[in-house]
mmCIF file as Biopython writes it, N, C-alpha, C and O atoms, coordinates in Angstrom:
data_model
#
loop_
_atom_site.group_PDB
_atom_site.id
_atom_site.type_symbol
_atom_site.label_atom_id
_atom_site.label_alt_id
_atom_site.label_comp_id
_atom_site.label_asym_id
_atom_site.label_entity_id
_atom_site.label_seq_id
_atom_site.pdbx_PDB_ins_code
_atom_site.Cartn_x
_atom_site.Cartn_y
_atom_site.Cartn_z
_atom_site.occupancy
_atom_site.B_iso_or_equiv
_atom_site.auth_seq_id
_atom_site.auth_asym_id
_atom_site.pdbx_PDB_model_num
ATOM 1   N N  . MET A ? 1  ? -4.182 -6.752  4.450   1.0 0.0 1  A 1 
ATOM 2   C CA . MET A ? 1  ? -3.291 -7.827  4.878   1.0 0.0 1  A 1 
ATOM 3   C C  . MET A ? 1  ? -1.832 -7.399  4.654   1.0 0.0 1  A 1 
ATOM 4   O O  . MET A ? 1  ? -1.492 -6.845  3.609   1.0 0.0 1  A 1 
ATOM 5   N N  . ILE A ? 2  ? -1.011 -7.657  5.615   1.0 0.0 2  A 1 
ATOM 6   C CA . ILE A ? 2  ? 0.412  -7.341  5.507   1.0 0.0 2  A 1 
ATOM 7   C C  . ILE A ? 2  ? 1.141  -8.535  4.904   1.0 0.0 2  A 1 
ATOM 8   O O  . ILE A ? 2  ? 1.009  -9.662  5.381   1.0 0.0 2  A 1 
ATOM 9   N N  . GLU A ? 3  ? 1.908  -8.279  3.857   1.0 0.0 3  A 1 
ATOM 10  C CA . GLU A ? 3  ? 2.719  -9.320  3.231   1.0 0.0 3  A 1 
ATOM 11  C C  . GLU A ? 3  ? 4.125  -9.224  3.809   1.0 0.0 3  A 1 
ATOM 12  O O  . GLU A ? 3  ? 4.717  -8.145  3.815   1.0 0.0 3  A 1 
ATOM 13  N N  . GLU A ? 4  ? 4.659  -10.323 4.289   1.0 0.0 4  A 1 
ATOM 14  C CA . GLU A ? 4  ? 6.012  -10.349 4.856   1.0 0.0 4  A 1 
ATOM 15  C C  . GLU A ? 4  ? 6.896  -11.283 4.063   1.0 0.0 4  A 1 
ATOM 16  O O  . GLU A ? 4  ? 6.443  -12.286 3.512   1.0 0.0 4  A 1 
ATOM 17  N N  . ARG A ? 5  ? 8.175  -10.928 4.018   1.0 0.0 5  A 1 
ATOM 18  C CA . ARG A ? 5  ? 9.193  -11.786 3.395   1.0 0.0 5  A 1 
ATOM 19  C C  . ARG A ? 5  ? 10.434 -11.757 4.268   1.0 0.0 5  A 1 
ATOM 20  O O  . ARG A ? 5  ? 10.770 -10.718 4.837   1.0 0.0 5  A 1 
ATOM 21  N N  . ASN A ? 6  ? 11.108 -12.873 4.378   1.0 0.0 6  A 1 
ATOM 22  C CA . ASN A ? 6  ? 12.388 -12.924 5.083   1.0 0.0 6  A 1 
ATOM 23  C C  . ASN A ? 6  ? 13.490 -12.605 4.081   1.0 0.0 6  A 1 
ATOM 24  O O  . ASN A ? 6  ? 13.556 -13.191 3.000   1.0 0.0 6  A 1 
ATOM 25  N N  . MET A ? 7  ? 14.359 -11.658 4.462   1.0 0.0 7  A 1 
ATOM 26  C CA . MET A ? 7  ? 15.430 -11.234 3.562   1.0 0.0 7  A 1 
ATOM 27  C C  . MET A ? 7  ? 16.721 -11.097 4.337   1.0 0.0 7  A 1 
ATOM 28  O O  . MET A ? 7  ? 16.723 -11.072 5.568   1.0 0.0 7  A 1 
ATOM 29  N N  . ARG A ? 8  ? 17.820 -11.009 3.605   1.0 0.0 8  A 1 
ATOM 30  C CA . ARG A ? 8  ? 19.131 -10.794 4.220   1.0 0.0 8  A 1 
ATOM 31  C C  . ARG A ? 8  ? 19.661 -9.439  3.800   1.0 0.0 8  A 1 
ATOM 32  O O  . ARG A ? 8  ? 19.443 -9.003  2.670   1.0 0.0 8  A 1 
ATOM 33  N N  . LEU A ? 9  ? 20.354 -8.774  4.705   1.0 0.0 9  A 1 
ATOM 34  C CA . LEU A ? 9  ? 20.995 -7.504  4.383   1.0 0.0 9  A 1 
ATOM 35  C C  . LEU A ? 9  ? 22.164 -7.740  3.439   1.0 0.0 9  A 1 
ATOM 36  O O  . LEU A ? 9  ? 22.849 -8.759  3.521   1.0 0.0 9  A 1 
ATOM 37  N N  . ILE A ? 10 ? 22.382 -6.795  2.550   1.0 0.0 10 A 1 
ATOM 38  C CA . ILE A ? 10 ? 23.557 -6.791  1.686   1.0 0.0 10 A 1 
ATOM 39  C C  . ILE A ? 10 ? 24.570 -5.890  2.386   1.0 0.0 10 A 1 
ATOM 40  O O  . ILE A ? 10 ? 24.287 -4.713  2.609   1.0 0.0 10 A 1 
ATOM 41  N N  . ILE A ? 11 ? 25.727 -6.409  2.733   1.0 0.0 11 A 1 
ATOM 42  C CA . ILE A ? 11 ? 26.739 -5.647  3.463   1.0 0.0 11 A 1 
ATOM 43  C C  . ILE A ? 11 ? 27.999 -5.578  2.600   1.0 0.0 11 A 1 
ATOM 44  O O  . ILE A ? 11 ? 28.559 -6.599  2.200   1.0 0.0 11 A 1 
ATOM 45  N N  . VAL A ? 12 ? 28.433 -4.330  2.322   1.0 0.0 12 A 1 
ATOM 46  C CA . VAL A ? 12 ? 29.619 -4.123  1.499   1.0 0.0 12 A 1 
ATOM 47  C C  . VAL A ? 12 ? 30.509 -3.070  2.142   1.0 0.0 12 A 1 
ATOM 48  O O  . VAL A ? 12 ? 30.047 -2.245  2.930   1.0 0.0 12 A 1 
ATOM 49  N N  . LYS A ? 13 ? 31.786 -3.109  1.796   1.0 0.0 13 A 1 
ATOM 50  C CA . LYS A ? 13 ? 32.702 -2.072  2.264   1.0 0.0 13 A 1 
ATOM 51  C C  . LYS A ? 13 ? 32.328 -0.754  1.622   1.0 0.0 13 A 1 
ATOM 52  O O  . LYS A ? 13 ? 32.090 -0.683  0.417   1.0 0.0 13 A 1 
ATOM 53  N N  . ALA A ? 14 ? 32.276 0.300   2.440   1.0 0.0 14 A 1 
ATOM 54  C CA . ALA A ? 14 ? 31.954 1.627   1.927   1.0 0.0 14 A 1 
ATOM 55  C C  . ALA A ? 14 ? 33.133 2.160   1.134   1.0 0.0 14 A 1 
ATOM 56  O O  . ALA A ? 14 ? 34.287 1.881   1.459   1.0 0.0 14 A 1 
ATOM 57  N N  . GLY A ? 15 ? 32.843 2.924   0.101   1.0 0.0 15 A 1 
ATOM 58  C CA . GLY A ? 15 ? 33.908 3.469   -0.735  1.0 0.0 15 A 1 
ATOM 59  C C  . GLY A ? 15 ? 34.069 4.961   -0.512  1.0 0.0 15 A 1 
ATOM 60  O O  . GLY A ? 15 ? 33.573 5.514   0.469   1.0 0.0 15 A 1 
ATOM 61  N N  . GLY A ? 16 ? 34.757 5.593   -1.419  1.0 0.0 16 A 1 
ATOM 62  C CA . GLY A ? 16 ? 34.936 7.040   -1.356  1.0 0.0 16 A 1 
ATOM 63  C C  . GLY A ? 16 ? 35.782 7.475   -0.183  1.0 0.0 16 A 1 
ATOM 64  O O  . GLY A ? 16 ? 36.860 6.929   0.050   1.0 0.0 16 A 1 
ATOM 65  N N  . THR A ? 17 ? 35.300 8.453   0.555   1.0 0.0 17 A 1 
ATOM 66  C CA . THR A ? 17 ? 36.063 9.004   1.675   1.0 0.0 17 A 1 
ATOM 67  C C  . THR A ? 17 ? 35.687 8.380   3.014   1.0 0.0 17 A 1 
ATOM 68  O O  . THR A ? 17 ? 36.064 8.898   4.065   1.0 0.0 17 A 1 
ATOM 69  N N  . ALA A ? 18 ? 34.947 7.274   2.988   1.0 0.0 18 A 1 
ATOM 70  C CA . ALA A ? 18 ? 34.554 6.594   4.227   1.0 0.0 18 A 1 
ATOM 71  C C  . ALA A ? 18 ? 35.785 6.013   4.915   1.0 0.0 18 A 1 
ATOM 72  O O  . ALA A ? 18 ? 36.815 5.783   4.281   1.0 0.0 18 A 1 
ATOM 73  N N  . GLY A ? 19 ? 35.666 5.785   6.193   1.0 0.0 19 A 1 
ATOM 74  C CA . GLY A ? 19 ? 36.772 5.217   6.965   1.0 0.0 19 A 1 
ATOM 75  C C  . GLY A ? 19 ? 37.170 3.837   6.473   1.0 0.0 19 A 1 
ATOM 76  O O  . GLY A ? 19 ? 36.430 3.175   5.745   1.0 0.0 19 A 1 
ATOM 77  N N  . LYS A ? 20 ? 38.351 3.423   6.886   1.0 0.0 20 A 1 
ATOM 78  C CA . LYS A ? 20 ? 38.941 2.166   6.409   1.0 0.0 20 A 1 
ATOM 79  C C  . LYS A ? 20 ? 38.039 0.949   6.643   1.0 0.0 20 A 1 
ATOM 80  O O  . LYS A ? 20 ? 37.934 0.086   5.772   1.0 0.0 20 A 1 
ATOM 81  N N  . ASN A ? 21 ? 37.395 0.870   7.796   1.0 0.0 21 A 1 
ATOM 82  C CA . ASN A ? 21 ? 36.569 -0.298  8.128   1.0 0.0 21 A 1 
ATOM 83  C C  . ASN A ? 21 ? 35.077 -0.022  8.015   1.0 0.0 21 A 1 
ATOM 84  O O  . ASN A ? 21 ? 34.272 -0.771  8.569   1.0 0.0 21 A 1 
ATOM 85  N N  . SER A ? 22 ? 34.687 1.048   7.303   1.0 0.0 22 A 1 
ATOM 86  C CA . SER A ? 22 ? 33.275 1.404   7.170   1.0 0.0 22 A 1 
ATOM 87  C C  . SER A ? 22 ? 32.534 0.409   6.285   1.0 0.0 22 A 1 
ATOM 88  O O  . SER A ? 22 ? 33.071 -0.100  5.301   1.0 0.0 22 A 1 
ATOM 89  N N  . LEU A ? 23 ? 31.291 0.148   6.661   1.0 0.0 23 A 1 
ATOM 90  C CA . LEU A ? 23 ? 30.437 -0.746  5.900   1.0 0.0 23 A 1 
ATOM 91  C C  . LEU A ? 23 ? 29.163 -0.010  5.485   1.0 0.0 23 A 1 
ATOM 92  O O  . LEU A ? 23 ? 28.743 0.944   6.140   1.0 0.0 23 A 1 
ATOM 93  N N  . THR A ? 24 ? 28.562 -0.463  4.401   1.0 0.0 24 A 1 
ATOM 94  C CA . THR A ? 24 ? 27.281 0.053   3.939   1.0 0.0 24 A 1 
ATOM 95  C C  . THR A ? 24 ? 26.293 -1.104  3.953   1.0 0.0 24 A 1 
ATOM 96  O O  . THR A ? 24 ? 26.624 -2.217  3.546   1.0 0.0 24 A 1 
ATOM 97  N N  . TYR A ? 25 ? 25.075 -0.835  4.425   1.0 0.0 25 A 1 
ATOM 98  C CA . TYR A ? 25 ? 24.039 -1.856  4.524   1.0 0.0 25 A 1 
ATOM 99  C C  . TYR A ? 25 ? 22.911 -1.524  3.557   1.0 0.0 25 A 1 
ATOM 100 O O  . TYR A ? 25 ? 22.457 -0.381  3.496   1.0 0.0 25 A 1 
ATOM 101 N N  . LYS A ? 26 ? 22.457 -2.524  2.801   1.0 0.0 26 A 1 
ATOM 102 C CA . LYS A ? 26 ? 21.401 -2.334  1.817   1.0 0.0 26 A 1 
ATOM 103 C C  . LYS A ? 26 ? 20.447 -3.517  1.888   1.0 0.0 26 A 1 
ATOM 104 O O  . LYS A ? 26 ? 20.783 -4.576  2.418   1.0 0.0 26 A 1 
ATOM 105 N N  . ILE A ? 27 ? 19.256 -3.317  1.346   1.0 0.0 27 A 1 
ATOM 106 C CA . ILE A ? 27 ? 18.307 -4.415  1.216   1.0 0.0 27 A 1 
ATOM 107 C C  . ILE A ? 27 ? 17.546 -4.217  -0.096  1.0 0.0 27 A 1 
ATOM 108 O O  . ILE A ? 27 ? 17.190 -3.091  -0.443  1.0 0.0 27 A 1 
ATOM 109 N N  . SER A ? 28 ? 17.301 -5.278  -0.804  1.0 0.0 28 A 1 
ATOM 110 C CA . SER A ? 28 ? 16.550 -5.202  -2.062  1.0 0.0 28 A 1 
ATOM 111 C C  . SER A ? 28 ? 15.066 -5.330  -1.769  1.0 0.0 28 A 1 
ATOM 112 O O  . SER A ? 28 ? 14.647 -6.195  -1.000  1.0 0.0 28 A 1 
ATOM 113 N N  . LEU A ? 29 ? 14.278 -4.468  -2.383  1.0 0.0 29 A 1 
ATOM 114 C CA . LEU A ? 29 ? 12.833 -4.502  -2.210  1.0 0.0 29 A 1 
ATOM 115 C C  . LEU A ? 29 ? 12.193 -5.237  -3.377  1.0 0.0 29 A 1 
ATOM 116 O O  . LEU A ? 29 ? 12.642 -5.096  -4.514  1.0 0.0 29 A 1 
ATOM 117 N N  . PRO A ? 30 ? 11.161 -6.012  -3.117  1.0 0.0 30 A 1 
ATOM 118 C CA . PRO A ? 30 ? 10.473 -6.695  -4.217  1.0 0.0 30 A 1 
ATOM 119 C C  . PRO A ? 30 ? 9.866  -5.673  -5.188  1.0 0.0 30 A 1 
ATOM 120 O O  . PRO A ? 30 ? 9.271  -4.684  -4.759  1.0 0.0 30 A 1 
ATOM 121 N N  . SER A ? 31 ? 10.016 -5.912  -6.479  1.0 0.0 31 A 1 
ATOM 122 C CA . SER A ? 31 ? 9.493  -5.016  -7.510  1.0 0.0 31 A 1 
ATOM 123 C C  . SER A ? 31 ? 8.002  -4.773  -7.336  1.0 0.0 31 A 1 
ATOM 124 O O  . SER A ? 31 ? 7.530  -3.649  -7.510  1.0 0.0 31 A 1 
ATOM 125 N N  . LYS A ? 32 ? 7.273  -5.800  -6.999  1.0 0.0 32 A 1 
ATOM 126 C CA . LYS A ? 32 ? 5.822  -5.697  -6.820  1.0 0.0 32 A 1 
ATOM 127 C C  . LYS A ? 32 ? 5.488  -4.631  -5.774  1.0 0.0 32 A 1 
ATOM 128 O O  . LYS A ? 32 ? 4.597  -3.809  -5.988  1.0 0.0 32 A 1 
ATOM 129 N N  . TRP A ? 33 ? 6.198  -4.643  -4.650  1.0 0.0 33 A 1 
ATOM 130 C CA . TRP A ? 33 ? 5.926  -3.676  -3.577  1.0 0.0 33 A 1 
ATOM 131 C C  . TRP A ? 33 ? 6.237  -2.259  -4.043  1.0 0.0 33 A 1 
ATOM 132 O O  . TRP A ? 33 ? 5.457  -1.335  -3.809  1.0 0.0 33 A 1 
ATOM 133 N N  . VAL A ? 34 ? 7.377  -2.094  -4.700  1.0 0.0 34 A 1 
ATOM 134 C CA . VAL A ? 34 ? 7.814  -0.768  -5.153  1.0 0.0 34 A 1 
ATOM 135 C C  . VAL A ? 34 ? 6.815  -0.199  -6.162  1.0 0.0 34 A 1 
ATOM 136 O O  . VAL A ? 34 ? 6.470  0.981   -6.096  1.0 0.0 34 A 1 
ATOM 137 N N  . LYS A ? 35 ? 6.356  -1.021  -7.080  1.0 0.0 35 A 1 
ATOM 138 C CA . LYS A ? 35 ? 5.378  -0.567  -8.069  1.0 0.0 35 A 1 
ATOM 139 C C  . LYS A ? 35 ? 4.055  -0.213  -7.398  1.0 0.0 35 A 1 
ATOM 140 O O  . LYS A ? 35 ? 3.434  0.788   -7.755  1.0 0.0 35 A 1 
ATOM 141 N N  . GLU A ? 36 ? 3.614  -1.020  -6.431  1.0 0.0 36 A 1 
ATOM 142 C CA . GLU A ? 36 ? 2.363  -0.745  -5.718  1.0 0.0 36 A 1 
ATOM 143 C C  . GLU A ? 36 ? 2.437  0.559   -4.925  1.0 0.0 36 A 1 
ATOM 144 O O  . GLU A ? 36 ? 1.418  1.215   -4.712  1.0 0.0 36 A 1 
ATOM 145 N N  . MET A ? 37 ? 3.637  0.934   -4.490  1.0 0.0 37 A 1 
ATOM 146 C CA . MET A ? 37 ? 3.810  2.189   -3.753  1.0 0.0 37 A 1 
ATOM 147 C C  . MET A ? 37 ? 3.811  3.394   -4.691  1.0 0.0 37 A 1 
ATOM 148 O O  . MET A ? 37 ? 3.735  4.533   -4.230  1.0 0.0 37 A 1 
ATOM 149 N N  . GLY A ? 38 ? 3.895  3.159   -6.003  1.0 0.0 38 A 1 
ATOM 150 C CA . GLY A ? 38 ? 3.832  4.234   -6.976  1.0 0.0 38 A 1 
ATOM 151 C C  . GLY A ? 38 ? 5.172  4.769   -7.440  1.0 0.0 38 A 1 
ATOM 152 O O  . GLY A ? 38 ? 5.223  5.815   -8.087  1.0 0.0 38 A 1 
ATOM 153 N N  . PHE A ? 39 ? 6.256  4.079   -7.126  1.0 0.0 39 A 1 
ATOM 154 C CA . PHE A ? 39 ? 7.572  4.512   -7.588  1.0 0.0 39 A 1 
ATOM 155 C C  . PHE A ? 39 ? 7.742  4.162   -9.066  1.0 0.0 39 A 1 
ATOM 156 O O  . PHE A ? 39 ? 7.146  3.203   -9.555  1.0 0.0 39 A 1 
ATOM 157 N N  . SER A ? 40 ? 8.557  4.943   -9.770  1.0 0.0 40 A 1 
ATOM 158 C CA . SER A ? 40 ? 8.871  4.688   -11.171 1.0 0.0 40 A 1 
ATOM 159 C C  . SER A ? 40 ? 10.282 5.197   -11.432 1.0 0.0 40 A 1 
ATOM 160 O O  . SER A ? 40 ? 10.902 5.793   -10.551 1.0 0.0 40 A 1 
ATOM 161 N N  . LEU A ? 41 ? 10.788 4.965   -12.632 1.0 0.0 41 A 1 
ATOM 162 C CA . LEU A ? 41 ? 12.120 5.461   -12.981 1.0 0.0 41 A 1 
ATOM 163 C C  . LEU A ? 41 ? 12.168 6.980   -12.926 1.0 0.0 41 A 1 
ATOM 164 O O  . LEU A ? 41 ? 13.203 7.556   -12.590 1.0 0.0 41 A 1 
ATOM 165 N N  . GLU A ? 42 ? 11.059 7.633   -13.252 1.0 0.0 42 A 1 
ATOM 166 C CA . GLU A ? 42 ? 11.010 9.095   -13.261 1.0 0.0 42 A 1 
ATOM 167 C C  . GLU A ? 42 ? 10.712 9.674   -11.876 1.0 0.0 42 A 1 
ATOM 168 O O  . GLU A ? 42 ? 11.072 10.818  -11.600 1.0 0.0 42 A 1 
ATOM 169 N N  . ASP A ? 43 ? 10.070 8.913   -11.015 1.0 0.0 43 A 1 
ATOM 170 C CA . ASP A ? 43 ? 9.643  9.404   -9.699  1.0 0.0 43 A 1 
ATOM 171 C C  . ASP A ? 43 ? 10.049 8.386   -8.636  1.0 0.0 43 A 1 
ATOM 172 O O  . ASP A ? 43 ? 9.268  7.502   -8.284  1.0 0.0 43 A 1 
ATOM 173 N N  . ARG A ? 44 ? 11.271 8.515   -8.131  1.0 0.0 44 A 1 
ATOM 174 C CA . ARG A ? 44 ? 11.778 7.513   -7.188  1.0 0.0 44 A 1 
ATOM 175 C C  . ARG A ? 44 ? 12.266 8.106   -5.874  1.0 0.0 44 A 1 
ATOM 176 O O  . ARG A ? 44 ? 13.050 7.473   -5.166  1.0 0.0 44 A 1 
ATOM 177 N N  . ASN A ? 45 ? 11.816 9.312   -5.538  1.0 0.0 45 A 1 
ATOM 178 C CA . ASN A ? 45 ? 12.202 9.930   -4.270  1.0 0.0 45 A 1 
ATOM 179 C C  . ASN A ? 45 ? 11.388 9.336   -3.121  1.0 0.0 45 A 1 
ATOM 180 O O  . ASN A ? 45 ? 10.171 9.180   -3.218  1.0 0.0 45 A 1 
ATOM 181 N N  . ALA A ? 46 ? 12.080 9.010   -2.039  1.0 0.0 46 A 1 
ATOM 182 C CA . ALA A ? 46 ? 11.438 8.364   -0.903  1.0 0.0 46 A 1 
ATOM 183 C C  . ALA A ? 46 ? 11.739 9.117   0.388   1.0 0.0 46 A 1 
ATOM 184 O O  . ALA A ? 46 ? 12.726 9.845   0.488   1.0 0.0 46 A 1 
ATOM 185 N N  . VAL A ? 47 ? 10.869 8.925   1.368   1.0 0.0 47 A 1 
ATOM 186 C CA . VAL A ? 47 ? 11.091 9.413   2.726   1.0 0.0 47 A 1 
ATOM 187 C C  . VAL A ? 47 ? 11.263 8.170   3.586   1.0 0.0 47 A 1 
ATOM 188 O O  . VAL A ? 47 ? 10.402 7.290   3.590   1.0 0.0 47 A 1 
ATOM 189 N N  . ILE A ? 48 ? 12.371 8.096   4.313   1.0 0.0 48 A 1 
ATOM 190 C CA . ILE A ? 48 ? 12.651 6.937   5.149   1.0 0.0 48 A 1 
ATOM 191 C C  . ILE A ? 48 ? 12.741 7.397   6.597   1.0 0.0 48 A 1 
ATOM 192 O O  . ILE A ? 48 ? 13.420 8.378   6.900   1.0 0.0 48 A 1 
ATOM 193 N N  . ALA A ? 49 ? 12.051 6.684   7.498   1.0 0.0 49 A 1 
ATOM 194 C CA . ALA A ? 49 ? 12.039 7.044   8.914   1.0 0.0 49 A 1 
ATOM 195 C C  . ALA A ? 49 ? 12.448 5.830   9.745   1.0 0.0 49 A 1 
ATOM 196 O O  . ALA A ? 49 ? 12.174 4.688   9.376   1.0 0.0 49 A 1 
ATOM 197 N N  . PHE A ? 50 ? 13.108 6.095   10.871  1.0 0.0 50 A 1 
ATOM 198 C CA . PHE A ? 50 ? 13.540 5.043   11.796  1.0 0.0 50 A 1 
ATOM 199 C C  . PHE A ? 50 ? 13.160 5.467   13.211  1.0 0.0 50 A 1 
ATOM 200 O O  . PHE A ? 50 ? 13.559 6.542   13.660  1.0 0.0 50 A 1 
ATOM 201 N N  . ASP A ? 51 ? 12.395 4.638   13.919  1.0 0.0 51 A 1 
ATOM 202 C CA . ASP A ? 51 ? 11.935 4.987   15.261  1.0 0.0 51 A 1 
ATOM 203 C C  . ASP A ? 51 ? 12.666 4.231   16.369  1.0 0.0 51 A 1 
ATOM 204 O O  . ASP A ? 51 ? 12.212 4.214   17.513  1.0 0.0 51 A 1 
ATOM 205 N N  . GLY A ? 52 ? 13.774 3.619   16.042  1.0 0.0 52 A 1 
ATOM 206 C CA . GLY A ? 52 ? 14.526 2.839   17.023  1.0 0.0 52 A 1 
ATOM 207 C C  . GLY A ? 52 ? 14.272 1.346   16.903  1.0 0.0 52 A 1 
ATOM 208 O O  . GLY A ? 52 ? 15.065 0.537   17.385  1.0 0.0 52 A 1 
ATOM 209 N N  . GLU A ? 53 ? 13.176 0.982   16.266  1.0 0.0 53 A 1 
ATOM 210 C CA . GLU A ? 53 ? 12.837 -0.419  16.073  1.0 0.0 53 A 1 
ATOM 211 C C  . GLU A ? 53 ? 12.490 -0.763  14.636  1.0 0.0 53 A 1 
ATOM 212 O O  . GLU A ? 53 ? 12.846 -1.832  14.140  1.0 0.0 53 A 1 
ATOM 213 N N  . GLN A ? 54 ? 11.784 0.158   13.963  1.0 0.0 54 A 1 
ATOM 214 C CA . GLN A ? 54 ? 11.295 -0.127  12.624  1.0 0.0 54 A 1 
ATOM 215 C C  . GLN A ? 54 ? 11.726 0.956   11.637  1.0 0.0 54 A 1 
ATOM 216 O O  . GLN A ? 54 ? 11.876 2.127   11.986  1.0 0.0 54 A 1 
ATOM 217 N N  . ILE A ? 55 ? 11.918 0.524   10.406  1.0 0.0 55 A 1 
ATOM 218 C CA . ILE A ? 55 ? 12.209 1.438   9.313   1.0 0.0 55 A 1 
ATOM 219 C C  . ILE A ? 55 ? 10.951 1.521   8.457   1.0 0.0 55 A 1 
ATOM 220 O O  . ILE A ? 55 ? 10.375 0.498   8.085   1.0 0.0 55 A 1 
ATOM 221 N N  . THR A ? 56 ? 10.529 2.747   8.148   1.0 0.0 56 A 1 
ATOM 222 C CA . THR A ? 56 ? 9.361  2.970   7.311   1.0 0.0 56 A 1 
ATOM 223 C C  . THR A ? 56 ? 9.807  3.665   6.029   1.0 0.0 56 A 1 
ATOM 224 O O  . THR A ? 56 ? 10.567 4.632   6.073   1.0 0.0 56 A 1 
ATOM 225 N N  . ILE A ? 57 ? 9.335  3.173   4.900   1.0 0.0 57 A 1 
ATOM 226 C CA . ILE A ? 57 ? 9.654  3.771   3.600   1.0 0.0 57 A 1 
ATOM 227 C C  . ILE A ? 57 ? 8.357  4.253   2.985   1.0 0.0 57 A 1 
ATOM 228 O O  . ILE A ? 57 ? 7.399  3.490   2.863   1.0 0.0 57 A 1 
ATOM 229 N N  . LYS A ? 58 ? 8.324  5.533   2.594   1.0 0.0 58 A 1 
ATOM 230 C CA . LYS A ? 58 ? 7.148  6.104   1.941   1.0 0.0 58 A 1 
ATOM 231 C C  . LYS A ? 58 ? 7.585  6.848   0.692   1.0 0.0 58 A 1 
ATOM 232 O O  . LYS A ? 58 ? 8.706  7.352   0.615   1.0 0.0 58 A 1 
ATOM 233 N N  . LYS A ? 59 ? 6.703  6.912   -0.272  1.0 0.0 59 A 1 
ATOM 234 C CA . LYS A ? 59 ? 6.948  7.702   -1.470  1.0 0.0 59 A 1 
ATOM 235 C C  . LYS A ? 59 ? 6.871  9.168   -1.073  1.0 0.0 59 A 1 
ATOM 236 O O  . LYS A ? 59 ? 5.957  9.572   -0.355  1.0 0.0 59 A 1 
ATOM 237 N N  . GLN A ? 60 ? 7.824  9.963   -1.536  1.0 0.0 60 A 1 
ATOM 238 C CA . GLN A ? 60 ? 7.811  11.377  -1.217  1.0 0.0 60 A 1 
ATOM 239 C C  . GLN A ? 60 ? 6.663  12.035  -1.968  1.0 0.0 60 A 1 
ATOM 240 O O  . GLN A ? 60 ? 6.503  11.830  -3.171  1.0 0.0 60 A 1 
ATOM 241 N N  . SER A ? 61 ? 5.867  12.822  -1.259  1.0 0.0 61 A 1 
ATOM 242 C CA . SER A ? 61 ? 4.688  13.417  -1.880  1.0 0.0 61 A 1 
ATOM 243 C C  . SER A ? 61 ? 5.017  14.591  -2.782  1.0 0.0 61 A 1 
ATOM 244 O O  . SER A ? 61 ? 4.296  14.848  -3.747  1.0 0.0 61 A 1 
ATOM 245 N N  . ASN A ? 62 ? 6.098  15.312  -2.484  1.0 0.0 62 A 1 
ATOM 246 C CA . ASN A ? 62 ? 6.457  16.491  -3.280  1.0 0.0 62 A 1 
ATOM 247 C C  . ASN A ? 62 ? 7.929  16.418  -3.637  1.0 0.0 62 A 1 
ATOM 248 O O  . ASN A ? 62 ? 8.767  16.682  -2.775  1.0 0.0 62 A 1 
ATOM 249 N N  . PRO A ? 63 ? 8.288  16.068  -4.881  1.0 0.0 63 A 1 
ATOM 250 C CA . PRO A ? 63 ? 9.689  15.948  -5.274  1.0 0.0 63 A 1 
ATOM 251 C C  . PRO A ? 63 ? 10.488 17.243  -5.083  1.0 0.0 63 A 1 
ATOM 252 O O  . PRO A ? 63 ? 11.714 17.192  -4.979  1.0 0.0 63 A 1 
ATOM 253 N N  . GLU A ? 64 ? 9.827  18.390  -5.034  1.0 0.0 64 A 1 
ATOM 254 C CA . GLU A ? 64 ? 10.520 19.676  -4.852  1.0 0.0 64 A 1 
ATOM 255 C C  . GLU A ? 64 ? 11.178 19.776  -3.471  1.0 0.0 64 A 1 
ATOM 256 O O  . GLU A ? 64 ? 12.100 20.571  -3.288  1.0 0.0 64 A 1 
ATOM 257 N N  . GLU A ? 65 ? 10.712 18.973  -2.488  1.0 0.0 65 A 1 
ATOM 258 C CA . GLU A ? 65 ? 11.240 19.022  -1.125  1.0 0.0 65 A 1 
ATOM 259 C C  . GLU A ? 65 ? 12.700 18.598  -1.058  1.0 0.0 65 A 1 
ATOM 260 O O  . GLU A ? 65 ? 13.394 18.973  -0.113  1.0 0.0 65 A 1 
ATOM 261 N N  . ILE A ? 66 ? 13.187 17.836  -2.018  1.0 0.0 66 A 1 
ATOM 262 C CA . ILE A ? 66 ? 14.572 17.349  -2.002  1.0 0.0 66 A 1 
ATOM 263 C C  . ILE A ? 66 ? 15.554 18.488  -2.238  1.0 0.0 66 A 1 
ATOM 264 O O  . ILE A ? 66 ? 16.666 18.467  -1.709  1.0 0.0 66 A 1 
ATOM 265 N N  . ILE A ? 67 ? 15.161 19.462  -3.011  1.0 0.0 67 A 1 
ATOM 266 C CA . ILE A ? 67 ? 16.068 20.551  -3.392  1.0 0.0 67 A 1 
ATOM 267 C C  . ILE A ? 67 ? 16.329 21.487  -2.261  1.0 0.0 67 A 1 
ATOM 268 O O  . ILE A ? 67 ? 17.072 22.455  -2.419  1.0 0.0 67 A 1 
#
């Protein structure tokens, strides 16, 4: 069964060397979902994909791939 929740994007002005009117978009994930996916403080690398309509978040299978 797929669990759905309605959420709002968090939109903030981008900092650092971003352009003057740049924005950053974020969304908070429910702790329950993140824990069920196997993420932890020590292992929090993710693979995120976008197909033009949907964003998919998966736990990275091999942390060495980031390097």
